[in-house]
C-alpha positions in Angstrom: 81.7 82.2 120.2 81.3 83.7 116.8 84.4 83.3 114.7 85.8 82.1 111.3 89.1 80.2 110.8 91.1 80.4 107.6 93.9 77.7 107.5 97.0 78.0 105.5 100.1 75.9 105.3 102.1 78.4 107.4 99.4 79.8 109.7 95.8 79.8 110.9 93.9 83.1 110.9 91.1 83.5 113.4 88.5 86.2 112.6 86.8 87.0 115.9 83.3 88.3 115.3 82.9 89.3 118.9 83.1 92.7 120.6 84.6 91.2 123.7 87.1 88.6 124.9 86.1 88.2 128.5 85.2 85.8 131.2 82.0 84.9 129.2 83.9 83.5 126.2 87.6 83.1 126.9 87.3 79.3 127.4 85.8 78.9 123.9 88.7 80.9 122.5 91.2 78.8 124.4 89.7 75.6 123.0 90.0 77.0 119.5 93.7 77.8 120.0 94.4 74.3 121.5 92.6 72.6 118.5 94.8 74.6 116.1 97.9 73.7 118.0 97.0 70.0 118.0 96.4 70.3 114.2 100.0 71.5 113.9 99.7 75.2 113.7 102.5 77.1 115.4 101.6 80.4 113.9 98.2 81.9 114.8 96.9 85.3 113.7 93.9 86.6 115.6 91.9 89.5 113.9 90.7 91.7 116.8 89.0 94.3 114.5 85.6 93.8 116.2 87.0 93.4 119.8 86.5 96.5 121.9 86.5 94.9 125.4 89.2 92.7 126.9 89.4 91.6 130.6 91.9 89.7 132.6 90.6 86.3 131.4 91.0 87.4 127.8 94.6 88.6 128.5 95.3 85.3 130.2 94.2 83.2 127.2 96.3 85.5 124.9 99.3 84.9 127.1 98.7 81.1 126.9 98.3 81.1 123.1 101.4 83.2 122.7 103.4 80.8 124.9 102.2 77.8 122.9 103.3 79.4 119.6 106.6 80.6 120.9 107.4 77.1 122.2 107.0 76.0 118.6 109.2 78.9 117.2 106.0 80.4 115.8 104.1 83.6 116.3 100.9 84.5 118.0 99.8 87.8 116.4 97.0 90.1 117.5 95.7 92.3 114.7 94.1 95.5 115.9 94.2 99.2 115.5 92.3 99.8 118.8 94.7 101.9 121.0 92.9 100.8 124.2 93.4 97.1 123.4 97.0 97.7 122.4 97.7 99.7 125.6 96.1 97.0 127.7 98.2 94.2 126.0 101.3 96.3 126.4 100.6 96.8 130.2 100.2 93.0 130.5 103.8 92.6 129.4 103.2 89.4 127.4 106.7 88.2 126.3 107.3 88.6 122.6 103.6 89.1 121.8 103.3 90.5 118.2 100.6 93.2 117.6 100.1 94.3 114.0 97.6 96.9 112.5 96.6 94.7 109.5 96.1 91.1 108.6 98.5 91.4 105.7 101.3 92.7 107.9 100.7 89.8 110.3 100.9 87.3 107.4 104.2 89.0 106.3 105.5 88.7 109.9 104.8 84.9 109.8 106.7 84.5 106.6 109.6 86.5 107.9 109.7 84.5 111.1 109.7 81.3 109.1 112.6 82.5 107.0 114.5 83.5 110.1 113.9 80.1 111.6 115.1 78.4 108.4 118.3 80.5 108.4 119.0 79.7 112.0 118.5 76.0 111.5 120.8 76.1 108.5 123.5 77.9 110.6 123.1 75.3 113.3 123.5 72.5 110.7 126.5 74.3 109.2 128.3 75.0 112.4 126.9 72.4 114.8 129.0 69.5 113.7 131.6 68.3 111.4 135.4 68.7 111.6 135.2 72.0 113.5 133.1 70.8 116.4 134.5 70.3 119.8 134.4 67.1 121.7 135.5 66.1 125.2 138.6 64.5 123.6 139.9 68.0 122.6 140.3 68.9 126.3 
């Protein structure tokens, strides 16, 4: 599989230099995603600019990558302007899959998601304990 990976503190960007994500190469793509996850990346951006063909195997590996990232409160983002690929991914009904038209918008989405996660964890810290928390003794 022909690709390039750019790693950042908040995300990993995979530039796919392939025209297809199909039965022929989906296993290689899955290995790349697993390696990034093991390295601690919960946000993965995949640039699909070159991709014009996607089959069920490709959709399946996207679904797996998305699930891995969501479990880490991260995002799995596909970057494409190809309407056929977008329609195919929409029909696959992959839960909370993010599709963006540009890499910059995908990077912005990662930072917004990180901020949202930070605010949620602050709210949980603020309201999750202390003098206002309930305990079994209150009942």
